[in-house]
C-alpha positions in Angstrom: 210.4 96.7 15.9 211.3 99.7 13.6 209.2 100.6 10.6 212.1 99.6 8.2 212.3 96.2 9.8 208.6 95.7 9.6 208.7 96.7 5.9 211.5 94.3 5.1 209.7 91.5 6.9 206.3 92.1 5.3 207.3 93.8 2.0 205.6 91.2 -0.2 202.3 91.4 1.7 202.4 95.2 1.8 202.9 95.6 -1.9 200.4 92.7 -2.6 197.8 94.6 -0.6 198.6 97.9 -2.4 198.3 96.3 -5.8 195.5 94.1 -4.7 193.5 97.2 -3.8 194.4 98.8 -7.2 193.5 95.5 -9.0 190.2 95.5 -7.1 189.6 99.1 -8.2 190.4 98.2 -11.8 188.0 95.2 -11.6 185.2 97.0 -9.9 185.6 100.1 -12.1 185.7 98.0 -15.3 182.7 96.0 -14.1 180.8 99.2 -13.4 181.6 100.7 -16.8 180.5 97.6 -18.6 177.4 96.8 -16.5 176.0 100.3 -16.0 176.9 102.9 -18.7 177.3 100.2 -21.4 174.4 98.1 -20.0 176.1 94.7 -20.6 175.0 91.7 -18.7 176.4 90.8 -15.3 178.1 87.8 -16.8 179.8 89.6 -19.7 180.7 92.6 -17.4 182.2 90.3 -14.9 184.2 88.4 -17.5 185.6 91.6 -19.1 186.4 93.1 -15.8 188.2 89.9 -14.8 190.4 89.9 -18.0 191.4 93.5 -17.6 192.2 93.2 -13.9 194.2 89.9 -14.4 196.5 91.6 -17.0 197.0 94.5 -14.6 197.7 92.1 -11.7 200.2 89.9 -13.6 202.4 92.9 -14.5 202.3 94.4 -11.1 202.7 91.1 -9.2 205.6 90.0 -11.4 207.5 93.3 -11.3 206.7 94.9 -8.0 205.3 92.3 -5.5 207.3 89.2 -6.1 210.2 90.8 -8.0 210.4 88.1 -10.6 213.2 89.0 -13.0 213.4 85.6 -14.8 212.7 85.7 -18.5 213.2 81.9 -18.7 210.2 81.4 -16.4 208.0 84.0 -18.1 205.8 81.5 -20.1 205.5 79.3 -16.9 204.5 82.4 -14.9 202.0 83.6 -17.5 200.3 80.1 -17.8 200.2 79.4 -14.0 199.1 83.0 -13.2 196.3 83.0 -15.7 195.4 79.4 -14.6 195.2 80.4 -11.0 193.2 83.5 -11.9 190.8 81.4 -14.0 190.1 79.3 -10.9 189.5 82.4 -8.7 187.7 84.1 -11.6 185.3 81.2 -11.9 184.7 81.6 -8.2 184.1 85.4 -8.6 181.8 84.6 -11.6 179.8 82.0 -9.6 179.5 84.3 -6.6 178.2 87.1 -8.8 175.7 84.9 -10.6 174.4 83.2 -7.4 174.2 86.3 -5.2 173.2 88.9 -7.7 171.2 87.0 -10.3 169.6 84.4 -8.1 169.4 85.9 -4.6 169.1 89.6 -5.7 172.0 91.0 -3.7 173.3 94.5 -4.7 175.8 93.9 -7.5 178.5 96.4 -6.5 178.5 95.3 -2.9 178.7 91.7 -3.9 181.5 92.6 -6.4 183.5 94.1 -3.5 182.9 91.1 -1.2 183.8 88.7 -3.9 187.0 90.5 -4.6 188.1 90.3 -1.0 187.9 86.5 -1.1 189.6 86.4 -4.5 192.5 88.6 -3.4 193.3 86.3 -0.5 193.2 83.2 -2.6 195.3 84.9 -5.4 198.1 85.8 -2.9 198.4 82.2 -1.7 198.4 80.8 -5.2 200.9 83.4 -6.5 203.2 82.9 -3.5 203.3 79.1 -3.5 202.9 78.3 -7.3 203.4 81.1 -9.7 206.3 83.2 -8.4 207.9 80.8 -6.0 211.6 81.2 -5.6 213.7 78.7 -7.4 216.1 76.7 -5.2 
């Protein structure tokens, strides 16, 4: 299979991974900034990092990954995207609190592991619910 054919077949996954990595960098970077130089709590740092990264992810997923051009579905996409991200954000939050606060795991390592799980779940939810193709 030629590279162009592979790209066409896996275009969404490719761009989701690219922007997923960038979203993770935004999330981890924001978390680090809030938790370390600003000395905010793990909970507040995680919540603020989540909000910033979800806004970034919505814009990049809508425009570049799933290519949603619909303005009629914008409100639906925003609500379902943020709803799905609230669910995976709650998972991220719980993992951080359990593994860092309760079990004493290193916070940045746990943040990266948590984000891997969240990225996979977010792709599935975005693909089948948020940006699904209208028939």
